FIGU-573930 format. One record per atom (N, C-alpha, C, O): x, y, z. Coordinates in pm, whole numbers, padded with zeros to 5 digits, always signed. Layout:
XYZ;...
//
This chain:
+01128-02005+00896;+01268-02039+00902;+01292-02178+00852;+01394-02201+00786;+01208-02268+00878;+01225-02406+00836;+01209-02411+00685;+01288-02481+00622;+01120-02347+00622;+01096-02332+00492;+01216-02274+00418;+01249-02321+00309;+01274-02182+00472;+01407-02115+00410;+01519-02203+00420;+01606-02194+00332;+01532-02291+00517;+01648-02381+00535;+01626-02493+00445;+01720-02531+00375;+01507-02555+00438;+01478-02677+00341;+01495-02622+00195;+01559-02690+00114;+01437-02494+00155;+01435-02445+00034;+01582-02433-00019;+01617-02470-00131;+01667-02376+00078;+01810-02350+00060;+01873-02501+00014;+01933-02523-00092;+01850-02581+00101;+01908-02719+00083;+01870-02780-00060;+01954-02827-00136;+01742-02773-00084;+01700-02832-00214;+01772-02753-00336;+01815-02814-00434;+01783-02614-00322;+01837-02541-00429;+01986-02572-00440;+02044-02583-00548;+02047-02588-00310;+02190-02617-00304;+02215-02762-00381;+02311-02780-00456;+02125-02854-00354;+02140-02984-00412;+02125-02977-00573;+02199-03043-00646;+02030-02899-00618;+02016-02879-00761;+02132-02807-00815;+02172-02839-00927;+02195-02706-00745;+02312-02651-00814;+02434-02746-00812;+02520-02744-00901;+02438-02823-00716;+02559-02930-00727;+02544-03042-00834;+02639-03092-00893;+02412-03076-00852;+02382-03176-00960;+02405-03106-01090;+02474-03166-01172;+02358-02993-01120;+02378-02927-01252;+02523-02897-01272;+02572-02913-01384;+02600-02851-01164;+02743-02836-01180;+02822-02968-01219;+02913-02971-01303;+02782-03064-01155;+02848-03206-01179;+02833-03261-01317;+02925-03322-01372;+02698-03237-01382;+02669-03284-01498;+02709-03185-01618;+02677-03210-01734;+02779-03076-01582;+02833-02981-01675;+02735-02887-01726;+02771-02822-01824;+02608-02866-01673;+02503-02779-01710;+02522-02645-01652;+02461-02548-01698;+02604-02634-01556;+02622-02497-01481;+02779-02463-01485;+02866-02542-01449;+02798-02360-01524;+02942-02308-01518;+02971-02227-01388;+02879-02176-01325;+03090-02215-01353;+03110-02145-01218;+03100-01998-01221;+03058-01939-01122;+03136-01933-01330;+03118-01783-01328;+02979-01748-01335;+02942-01660-01257;+02890-01800-01416;+02755-01744-01411;+02681-01773-01282;+02596-01696-01239;+02719-01896-01218;+02665-01931-01090;+02708-01830-00992;+02623-01785-00915;+02827-01790-00985;+02885-01701-00887;+02820-01561-00916;+02799-01489-00818;+02788-01519-01030;+02729-01395-01070;+02581-01397-01006;+02538-01303-00939;+02513-01505-01033;+02374-01512-00983;+02371-01514-00833;+02282-01456-00770;+02470-01583-00774;+02470-01582-00638;+02498-01441-00565;+02440-01411-00461;+02587-01361-00623;+02606-01242-00588;+02477-01141-00610;+02447-01053-00529;+02410-01165-00723;+02300-01083-00748;+02188-01120-00640;+02117-01032-00592;+02177-01250-00604;+02080-01288-00496;+02106-01226-00362;+02015-01186-00290;+02240-01220-00329;+02279-01159-00202;+02254-01000-00209;+02209-00941-00111;+02280-00941-00312;+02245-00796-00327;+02097-00768-00326;+02050-00670-00267;+02023-00858-00396;+01875-00847-00401;+01811-00867-00251;+01710-00806-00214;+01876-00955-00177;+01823-00981-00043;+01832-00851+00033;+01749-00831+00121;+01914-00768+00010;+01936-00642+00103;+01850-00519+00050;+01858-00411+00108;+01769-00535-00057;+01694-00433-00112;+01541-00438-00050;+01511-00524+00032;+01453-00347-00092;+01320-00345-00044;+01242-00454-00118;+01125-00472-00082;+01290-00528-00215;+01224-00631-00284;+01228-00761-00212;+01163-00856-00254;+01306-00770-00100;+01323-00910-00027;+01201-00942+00034;+01167-01059+00020;+01118-00863+00105;+01002-00903+00171;+00904-00970+00058;+00848-01078+00080;+00889-00901-00059;+00794-00941-00165;+00825-01087-00223;+00744-01178-00239;+00974-01088-00253;+01026-01226-00286;+00998-01340-00183;+00962-01453-00215;+01021-01296-00051;+01004-01412+00055;+00850-01435+00056;+00813-01552+00066;+00765-01347+00047;+00629-01384+00047;+00580-01467-00063;+00493-01551-00041;+00638-01446-00195;+00617-01513-00303;+00660-01656-00279;+00584-01751-00297;+00788-01668-00238;+00843-01811-00218;+00760-01878-00107;+00735-01998-00117;+00718-01810-00008;+00638-01873+00102;+00504-01918+00047;+00461-02030+00076;+00438-01839-00030;+00316-01869-00102;+00318-01997-00194;+00229-02082-00194;+00431-01999-00274;+00454-02116-00360;+00475-02236-00290;+00428-02343-00331;+00555-02226-00166;+00573-02344-00078;+00457-02409-00020;+00444-02531-00011;+00364-02312+00024;+00227-02351+00076;+00132-02408-00019;+00049-02493+00013;+00147-02352-00155;+00059-02415-00249;+00109-02556-00293;+00030-02648-00314;+00239-02568-00305;+00294-02701-00329;+00265-02809-00217;+00245-02928-00243;+00265-02753-00086;+00232-02852+00016;+00101-02876+00027;+00065-02973+00093;+00015-02799-00030;-00133-02832-00023;-00180-02923-00133;-00296-02962-00135;-00093-02957-00221;-00132-03050-00333;-00132-03188-00281;-00033-03232-00224;-00249-03265-00299;-00238-03398-00252;-00234-03491-00374;-00295-03471-00478;-00161-03587-00349;-00143-03691-00461;-00216-03812-00438;-00210-03904-00520;
//
């Protein structure tokens, strides 16, 4: 749950920055958001969550 909340916050910040700099228009972003909500209710949701969780763990294991 912590990974989901922090990932959502980071993605939200990216969306706001892209919108403020004019790189993101409102209609395409609403369409992608609606697609994401509809995708979350399908059978693909566990696979997507597992992929994102694996990607986060991979990034967390990188030492600088």
